[in-house]
Residue, then its C-alpha position, 0 to 999 in steps of 0.5 A: x516556508x518554515x521547517x516543521x516543528x521538531x525537537x531541534x534545528x535540522x539544518x542539513x535539510x535544505x529549504x528546497x527539500x522542505x518545500x518539495x515535501x510540503x505538498x499539503x501546506x495549502x490543504x485546508x481540509x487537513x489539520x496541521x498534524x495531518x499535513x505534517x504526516x505528508x511532509x515527513x513521508x515525503x522527506x523520507x522519499x526525497x532522501x531516505x538516508x538523511x531522513x534516517x539520520x535526522x528525523x528518524x533519530x528524533x523519533x527513536x529518542x522520543x519513543x525510547x524515553x516514553x517506552x522504557x520497557x519496549x525500547x528500540x535497540x540498535x540490534x533490532x532487526x526491523x531497525x537494521x532493515x529500515x536503515x538499509x532500505x532508506x539508504x537506497x531511497x533518493x528523489x522519489x516523487x513526493x506524494x500529492x494530497x487528494x481530498x477524496x482519498x482524505x474523505x475515505x481515510x477520515x471515514x475509516x478513522x472516525x469509524x474505527x475510533x468510535x467502535x474501538x476496532x482496528x484493521x482495514x474493514x470498516x464496521x459496515x463491511x467496507x474495504x479500502x477499495x470500496x471506500x476509495x471508490x465511494x469517496x475518491x472514485x477509484x478502488x485502487x487504494x493501498x492503506x496504512x493504519x497507525x494506532x496510539x499516536x497523534x503527532x506526525x513524526x511518531x506516526x510516520x516513524x512507527x509505520x516506517x519501522x513496522x516493528x513486528x510486521x513481517x511483510x513490512x507493508x506499511x513501510x512498502x507503501x510509504x517508500x513505494x516504487x512498484x505501484x506508482x503511488x502518487x496521491x494520498x489522503x490522511x486522517x487522524x482521529x480519536x480512538x476509543x481504545x488507543x487514544x488516537x488512530x491515523x489512516x493513510x490512503x494511497x492511490x496511483x496517479x493513473x487511477x486518480x486520472x482515470x477514476x475507474x469505478x470498477x472494482x472487478x477486472x474488466x469483463x471478459x468473454x468466456x471461451x471454452x478450454x482447448x479441446x483435448x486438454x485435461x487437468x493433470x493428475x494430482x501432484x503432477x509437476x508441470x513446467x511453469x509458463x511465464x505468460x498467460x493469454x486470455x480473451x482481452x489481455x495477458x499476464x506476464x511473470x517477472x522472475x526477478x521481482x516475483x510479480x505478475x503484470x496484467x495488461x488488458x486490451x483496453x490498455x489497463x495495467x494491474x500488478x500482482x504479487x505472487x503469494x504461492x506456487x504449487x505444481x500447475x497453480x499460482x495464487x496472486x494478490x493485488x494490493x491496490x484492490x485487495x483482490x486475489x487471483x488464482x491461475x490454474x494452467x492444468x484447467x486453463x482457468x483464472x479464478x477471483x477471490x475477495x478474501x483469498x479463500x472463496x473462489x469464483x471463475x473469471x475466465x479461461x486462459x490460453 
């Protein structure tokens, strides 16, 4: 299999590494540039340090030649953090392309392109989770969006650098080691304002195998709060527990990673990032499904939100 077309011959990459990364080579529903997006993401996952020293340097040179007033300098904090992150990446599983996820990405890329909009919500109000459910049978979707580039190396380089994005969410998705991203869909389409836009949708292997169509958490039987327990006074500090049990499962807190794992009685596992913590309340975010949970120990409740502001009671916890 031939190496990808780049500015120079990069002989440090072995044929078996290129072959491992070329999971999209037979995906007829992808364009050549879209297949190359998958290849470059996979090369970064197979050997992050080598990717930084080779392909990313080519991206940087091209970018700096084209954007002389916005050059990426050696002291750029995002560049330094990317080099540090890539130096730790070795032999992560390469992404596998999936046609349903590509349809979801294509839907959004075409929609954003024709309207000239940006972001993750389509003009009809569909979120990545809803598009994933509609086209791929899974709502557990993470998403990257890139604007202004049509060639694969520029798209992947821009998303990995994530310059100006404090959360580094695009980089985290590509180098994922937490959510178990396995399948990807890629779509590059013209854009009314930025010439081009690229949408990349990610899903975990377990979600693609189960094809679970349910966006919300599994139904739980609501139980009354324990007798004799009342909400604490405003501002009262309560020692925070690391485990919550509810009728149908449990939440477990990992202090080292500052994340939460929900394990249901049905064997479903969901992961949440801790967004905030104050006194007896913690707010969690599930990036795969774009949902927020708010656990209140004082009230023994778990609330749900689709936007992080409007909350509805899901169930009581113990």
